[in-house]
N, C-alpha and C positions, 0 to 999 in steps of 0.2 A: 469189695467193690462192685456194683451189682451187675448180674449176667449181663443186662437189658445192656450196658454204654460200655461191655464188653464184646456184646456180638454187635456193637455197631460197628465201634474201633473196630475191630478184627477181617467185618466185610467192608469196610472202607480198605482196608490197607492189600487183602489181599487181593479187590479190584484192581486199586494200583498195581499190586504185583506182575496180576496176570495181564494190563491191559502193555506193560511194560515186558512181563515175560514176549507174550502174540509178535513182539518185532524183536527181538532177541535171535539172534544166528550168529553164536562165534564160532561153527566151524562153512561159514561160507567163504568162496575162497575170495573175495572183497575183502576180509576181516583177516583174514589170515594170511596176506600180501602187503596187509602192513605194515609196517616196523612200529615198532615196539620198546619201549626203553625196558635193559634190563634190570629195573627193582618192582618190575609190572611181577605184581604175584603171580601165582599157577592159575589155571583157571577153573580147578578145583572152588582156590578159595572165594570165587564170587557165589556163587549159591549158596555158600556152604554160609556169608560171612552176612550177605542175604535174606538169608531167612532169619539169623537170627535177630541182625537189624529189625527188619519186619515185625516179628513176635515184637520184642523191645518198647515198637514206636504203639504197635497196640494196645499193648499193655499199659505203658506209661501212662498215655490219653487218655486210656481206661479211667486210671486210679485220678487222675489230676481232675477228668469230670467231673469225677464221685466226689471227690473233694472238693471241690467248688457248689455241688449240692448239700453237701452235709453242710460246708458255710451259712451257705445261703439257709438251710431248716433253720440253724443255731440262730441264723439274725432275726428270722421271722420268732421265733419261740423267746426272747428276749424282748424285743418288740412288744410282740402280741401281751408279757408279763410286765411288759413295763406300762402297757396304757399307749406305745407307741406307734409312727411308721419308719421304718427299717427303709431309711435310704441305702443301707448296706445290701441291701437283697437285690436291688438293682441294679447295684451294681455290680454285682458279681453274676444276675442273669448277662448282663455285655458284655461280661469280660467271657463268661461262661460260650459265648455266641459270639466273638472275639477269634477266641481259642479253635471255635470248631468251623471257621473261616479261613484259618491261619493252619490247622491240621488240613481242611479240605486242597486249599492251596497247595499244597506241602505233596500231597499225594497228587496230582495234577502235575507238578513239576519233574515226582520223582517218575512217574508213568513218560511223561514225555521223552526224556533222554534216551531212551530205549530208540524209538521211532526218527529222533534228531540224527546222530548217530548211527547203529544201524539199517534202518530202511529207510532213509532220503540220503545218509553217505555223506553228513556234512557233520565231518571233527570240528572245527573251530566254531559255527551255531553252536554244537553237542556241547563240546569246553564253555560259552559263554551261557550256554541254559544250565550246565551242570553248576558254575556259579554262582546263579540268582537260587540252584537247589538248598547251595551250602548257606548262601544268606538263611535262607529260609529257616534250613533244617536249625540252623544259632538260635535263628528268632522264636521256636518253636520248640526248644530248650530253654528259653528263656522264661516264654509262657509257662511252662511244663513248669519249670520252678517256683514262679509266683504261686500256683496252684497247690502244690507237692511238692517243698524240696529232695525230696528221697526218688521221684519219679521224677521230676527233674534231670535228677546225678545222673540217674536210672540212666534216663535217654540221651544223654552226652555222649556215647559213640558213633552215633545213628550221625551226627553235626560233624563228628572228630572223621567220617567216613567217608562224606557226603564233600567235606573239605581235599580229602586224600580223592576221590572220583574227579575232581576239579584239577585239581598239578595233573592228576595220569590224563583223563581228557586233552588238556591242556597241550602237554608231554606227545602224547599219541600227534594230537593235529599239526602239534610245530613237524615232528620226526616226517612228515607226510605234508606236507607244506608245498604248490608245487609239481608233486609228483603222481598226479592227477588218480589220486585217493577215492574219485568218485566212482 
C-alpha cells in the first residue's frame, strides 16, 4: 500500500469523522430524554466501534485503490510489450474514479447523519439517511471487493454496522414518534 494513498483515504475519513463528531452530543438533555430500545449498545461502544470502522475504511479503501493502480500498471506493461493499446487501463481508471466518488459520497452520508440526528433532532430523517448510508456502504464493500477481494471482505463489518445503525435509528424514531422529540 502506498503511503500517499493511505494519507488521502485517512484524511478523507478523519474529515468525515470530525464533521460527524462536531454535531454529536450524547449528553444533551434532548438525547437523554429520548426513549431507546433495550438492545441499544452501551454508550462506550459507539466511539470504540466507529474508531475501528473508520480505520478499517481508510486502510481497506487505500488497499483497493492501490490494487487498481497496480492492475492498471500491469495492463499497461502487457500492452506495451505486445505493441497494442490497452483498453483495460482506461477501464481501471474509470473504476478508480467511480470508486473515489462512491467513497466520497459514503463519507458525506456518514458525517451527515449526526447533523440530522443530533443537531436537527430529526430522528426519522436521520433514520432514512442511515438507510442511504447502509446502501452506500454495501455498495462500497462491493466496489472494494472488485478491486481487492481481501480488502472488500475486511470492509464488510462497516456495511454491517451501518445496517445495524439504520435499524437502531429507526427504532429510536419509532419509540419517540409523537412525543415531541424535537
